[in-house]
C-alpha positions, -999 to 999 in steps of 0.1 A, spaced: 900 496 -839 906 463 -819 882 452 -790 902 438 -761 882 407 -750 904 404 -721 891 436 -708 855 427 -715 856 393 -699 846 403 -664 817 423 -677 805 394 -699 808 372 -667 788 396 -647 762 399 -674 760 361 -677 756 357 -638 729 383 -638 711 364 -667 715 331 -648 701 345 -617 671 361 -637 667 328 -654 667 308 -622 642 332 -606 619 330 -637 621 292 -636 614 292 -599 584 314 -605 571 293 -633 576 261 -613 559 277 -582 531 290 -604 525 256 -620 525 240 -586 499 265 -575 477 259 -607 480 221 -602 470 225 -565 442 247 -575 431 223 -601 432 194 -574 413 215 -550 386 223 -577 384 186 -585 380 179 -547 354 207 -542 334 194 -572 335 158 -559 324 170 -525 296 190 -541 286 159 -561 285 138 -528 262 164 -512 239 163 -542 238 124 -541 230 126 -504 200 149 -509 189 127 -538 190 96 -516 170 113 -490 143 122 -514 143 86 -526 139 75 -490 109 96 -483 90 77 -511 89 46 -487 77 65 -456 53 92 -469 17 82 -474 4 115 -483 -2 117 -521 1 155 -523 32 157 -504 48 126 -523 41 144 -556 60 175 -544 89 154 -532 91 137 -566 93 171 -583 121 182 -560 139 149 -565 137 155 -604 152 190 -599 181 175 -578 188 150 -605 188 177 -632 214 198 -612 233 166 -605 236 160 -643 245 196 -648 273 193 -621 286 162 -638 290 180 -672 306 211 -655 344 213 -655 360 216 -621 378 247 -632 345 265 -641 343 282 -608 313 304 -618 292 275 -626 305 256 -595 295 286 -572 260 287 -589 254 251 -583 266 255 -546 240 283 -543 214 258 -558 225 233 -534 218 257 -504 184 264 -518 177 226 -520 187 222 -483 163 248 -473 135 231 -492 146 196 -479 145 210 -443 110 222 -449 98 188 -462 115 171 -433 96 193 -410 63 186 -427 70 148 -427 79 149 -390 46 168 -385 27 141 -405 44 113 -387 36 128 -353 1 134 -364 -1 98 -376 13 85 -344 -14 105 -326 -41 92 -348 -27 56 -344 -28 59 -307 -63 74 -308 -74 46 -332 -60 19 -307 -79 37 -278 -111 37 -298 -105 0 -308 -99 -9 -271 -130 10 -261 -149 -7 -290 -138 -41 -279 -146 -33 -242 -181 -19 -253 -186 -52 -274 -177 -74 -246 -202 -55 -224 -229 -57 -250 -221 -95 -255 -222 -100 -217 -256 -80 -216 -268 -100 -245 -259 -133 -229 -274 -122 -195 -306 -110 -214 -307 -144 -231 -302 -163 -199 -328 -141 -183 -352 -149 -213 -344 -187 -209 -352 -184 -172 -385 -165 -180 -393 -189 -207 -387 -218 -182 -406 -201 -155 -435 -197 -180 -434 -232 -191 -465 -254 -184 -460 -284 -162 -481 -315 -161 -486 -331 -127 -504 -361 -112 -501 -379 -145 -521 -412 -145 -527 -435 -175 -551 -465 -173 -568 -489 -196 -607 -493 -194 -633 -516 -209 -666 -506 -226 -681 -501 -191 -653 -477 -180 -637 -501 -157 -600 -503 -151 -583 -531 -167 -548 -547 -166 -551 -569 -197 -551 -556 -232 -576 -583 -243 -602 -567 -221 -594 -531 -228 -610 -508 -253 -595 -474 -244 -565 -457 -227 -575 -428 -204 -548 -403 -197 -555 -379 -169 -533 -351 -155 -534 -316 -141 -518 -285 -156 -501 -268 -127 -508 -232 -116 -485 -207 -132 -491 -170 -131 -461 -161 -153 -477 -180 -182 -496 -159 -208 -532 -169 -206 -549 -181 -236 -557 -213 -256 -531 -240 -254 -529 -272 -276 -518 -303 -257 -503 -334 -274 -499 -368 -260 -476 -395 -276 -485 -431 -266 -455 -453 -272 -459 -491 -273 -433 -516 -257 -416 -520 -290 -410 -482 -295 -438 -474 -319 -459 -442 -315 -496 -449 -317 -512 -426 -342 -543 -425 -363 -527 -408 -393 -492 -401 -405 -502 -364 -410 -508 -361 -372 -475 -343 -363 -465 -313 -344 -432 -292 -341 -407 -302 -314 -370 -293 -313 -368 -282 -350 -385 -313 -364 -420 -327 -369 -431 -357 -347 -460 -380 -344 -488 -375 -317 -515 -398 -305 -540 -374 -290 -545 -337 -293 -567 -314 -273 -572 -277 -271 -578 -261 -235 -582 -226 -222 -555 -218 -197 -558 -189 -174 -528 -193 -150 -547 -215 -125 -544 -253 -124 -568 -272 -146 -575 -309 -147 -573 -325 -183 -586 -361 -194 -578 -374 -228 -587 -407 -245 -572 -433 -270 -596 -458 -285 -577 -492 -289 -584 -502 -324 -551 -520 -332 -535 -552 -319 -510 -544 -291 -483 -564 -275 -482 -566 -237 -454 -548 -219 -445 -513 -206 -461 -484 -223 -452 -447 -220 -472 -416 -223 -454 -382 -231 -472 -350 -228 -463 -318 -248 -474 -282 -249 -460 -249 -265 -431 -270 -281 -420 -283 -247 -421 -318 -231 -441 -311 -198 -445 -346 -183 -444 -383 -188 -457 -415 -172 -451 -452 -179 -476 -480 -172 -476 -518 -179 -502 -540 -195 -507 -577 -197 -519 -597 -227 
């Protein structure tokens, strides 16, 4: 039995056409599927990169806190959280973009990290506000301390000035000072060759602010050439933070009322004529002076 291909040709053409259509549809489906897969892979890659960027941003925030947080306990917690972020970053880096289950887990971890970060930001802001309040309070205390110090210094200075005034007011004063040279018979002389003694007389003025009691009076007799007359190099007294020579010393009882004082110097040395000077001291103060001239 013979097959007539001429009779079968239309059927074959129809079958081939159907197969071509099916093949075209299949190819289109595969192309479309591959395009979707490639698009999904690209999206997965972008999502992973975005997730990596977010992890990096949180890590940088924790790093920045190290330079602004002074609380050791909080800083320790922040360092632990940063270590956790770095560990998850490393896990994300090793995860394939197509591993959506792991990507979702790391996204969930990121959400938790953000919540923790917000709580730390709140704590840090609270500490900063507290520090600002303390700083403002310290500045106020510092200003008050400076004002109090200035007031105390002013009071101290006023007290010191008052003490100086009281000290000056209580200082003894020698008045009516007179120095003369006399001979053996007590007669006043103008020539050194006839003189045997200098007589220094003066009055301690009345001063009720001075504390009563014994007072030591010192007289320094200075020759025309600037030499201080003294019987011994050990005859010194304190004056202006140093020891100086005196010529005559005498103890008197002072009760606040004026008292006359007379002191003597025996002339036992050769003296040059000229202008002599007598300075009187008491209680570490210079209380009077007098100059007098003598001939040869």
